[in-house]
Every structure is written in structure tokens, then in C-alpha cells.
KETOR-868508 format. One record per residue (C-alpha): z, y, x; residue in three letters. Coordinates in pm, whole numbers, plus 32768, in hexadecimal, padded with zeros to 4 digits. Example, Ala and Ser with C-alpha at 12.3 -4.5 7.8 and 13.67 -1.06 7.14 Angstrom:
BEGIN
830C7E3E84CEALA;82CA7F968557SER;
end
This chain:
BEGIN
836979B48151MET;82A9787A80FBTHR;8134789080C3GLY;805579BE80EATRP;80657AF38018ARG;7F7F7C1F8025THR;7FFF7D0F812DALA;80307E7780C1LEU;803D7F4D81FBLEU;80E8809E81DBTYR;816D81B382BEASP;82E3817A82DDSER;830D82D78373ASP;828A8372822FCYS;839083A5811DALA;828A83AC8009PHE;81E582718091CYS;833181B7808CARG;836F822E7F27TRP;821181CB7EB0ALA;822780767F5ATHR;837980397EBAASN;82E6808F7D62LYS;81C57F9D7D9BLEU;82B67E897E01LEU;837F7EC67CC4THR;823E7EAA7BF7TRP;81E57D697CB6ASP;82BA7C827BDEARG;82057B4D7C62HIS;824A7B977DD1GLY;80DE7BA37E3DARG;810E7CC37F31LEU;81B17CC18084GLU;820B7E1D8103PRO;81BC7E4D8274VAL;82037F938327ALA;80DB801283F1LEU;81D18041850FGLN;82387ED08507ASP;81977DE48606PRO;81137D1A84DFARG;804D7E4D8478GLY;7F9B7E4485C8ASP;7F4B7CD38591GLU;7EC67D068432LEU;7DF67E348498LEU;7D807DB285EBALA;7C4C7E678666GLY;7C937F9D8596MET;7CC580DF8657SER;7E1B8183864BGLU;7D8682AA858BASP;7CEE81C18487GLN;7E2C80F68472LYS;7F1382218441MET;7E1A82E98370GLY;7E47821B8235SER;7EFD81068183TRP;7E5D7FAD8191HIS;7E507E6880D2LEU;7E0B7D1E8186VAL;7DC77BE880B6THR;7E127A7D810AALA;7CA97A478172ASP;7CB97B708260GLY;7BFB7C728192ARG;7C6E7DD281DCARG;7C677EF880F1TYR;7CD180598146SER;7D0E81A28091ALA;7C6981B97F39GLY;7BAD80717F6DALA;7CFF7FBD7F68ALA;7D4F802F7E06VAL;7C7C7F307D43PRO;7CF27DF67DFBPRO;7E597E737DF4LEU;7E507EBC7C80MET;7DBE7D647C35ARG;7EF97CCC7CCCLEU;7FE87D8F7BEELEU;80457D3E7A86PRO;7F707E14799FGLY;7EB17EAA7AC6GLY;7D567E237A72ARG;7CED7F5379A2PRO;7D4D80397AC2ILE;7C8C7F597BB3ALA;7B5A7F6C7AD1ALA;7B6E80E97AC3MET;7B9A81047C3BALA;7A6E80227C75GLU;799A80E07B7AALA;79E8822B7C27PHE;7A1881DC7D99PRO;79D4833E7E16ARG;7AD083CF7D23THR;7BCF82C57D86THR;7B9A83197EF6GLU;7BB884907EB6ARG;7CF8845B7DEELEU;7D8883807F02TYR;7D318488800AARG;7DCD859D7F35TRP;7F1284D87F13VAL;7F0B84898087SER;7EE485FA80E3ARG;8001865E7FF9HIS;80F485418037ARG;81F2862480E0GLY;81FF870F7FB9GLN;821285EA7EC9MET;833885597F8AALA;83E686AA7F74ASN;83B686AD7DFBLEU;843C854B7DDALEU;856C859E7EADGLY;861C85007FD4ALA;86D283FB7F06LYS;859583777E5FALA;84DF83667FACCYS;85FA82C98072SER;85908169800AVAL;853380618108ASP;842E7F7C806APRO;84857E1180A3LYS;83DA7CD3802DPRO;847C7C207F0CARG;85507AFD7F7AGLU;84DE7A237E58ASP;836A7A637E93ALA;829379407EFAALA;
end
């Protein structure tokens, strides 16, 4: 990888998290996101100073300038990076408590959602695009 992309930190032990990250990477046609497993040593570097409970309790976004966003608060900056995502970012920013509650609901039900999606759909291993800058 050349240059910095925004790091999207996800739980690689979670089937739904792998699936969701893969979908976001597919949406990311401009290669702005770099998937980083929370279990990867790079995850520890990017989230230095964060407790293990905080680290593993959510997904995270880390920008080139070091800003960190977690859980529902990560939705607006993530959506601004994706083609057509600005309206979603605006909605998430306008209703931050609702965005956080929705994120927490999905987080609590990720096992059931993975079961609904099926083993094949959730067997993906999110990887950065080779052609991304």
C-alpha cells in the first residue's frame, strides 16, 4: 500500500463483521478504506491507549490525521468516504443518538444476522484492494 487510507477496524472473529466490512470495501470504489482486523498488531498501534474492552467493544475508524471514531460516531465520517454516502452521513449526524442505538442493536444481534446471511456469505476475508492508493 502506498499512502495512507482511513483504517476501518473490525472484529475478524465475527462472521457478520467480516461480511459487513467486505460490503463496505466493495462500496469503496475509490480505495479510501484500509481494513484492519482488531486482532492484528496494527490494530493495537492504531488504537494505542484504548482499553481492550473499548477496543473489542466496537468497530473503529482512524483517519490519516489520527482522529478516531467508534461505534455509531464512526458512521458519518465513514459514509462521507463512500460514493453516494453523504446523505447517510448527514442523517447520522442529525440523529446521533439514533445512529448509536442502531449501531448497538446491530452489534448485539450480529450473531443472529450472520446466521441469517449464511456461512458462505460470512466466510469472506476482507482484504485491501491491490490497486488502491
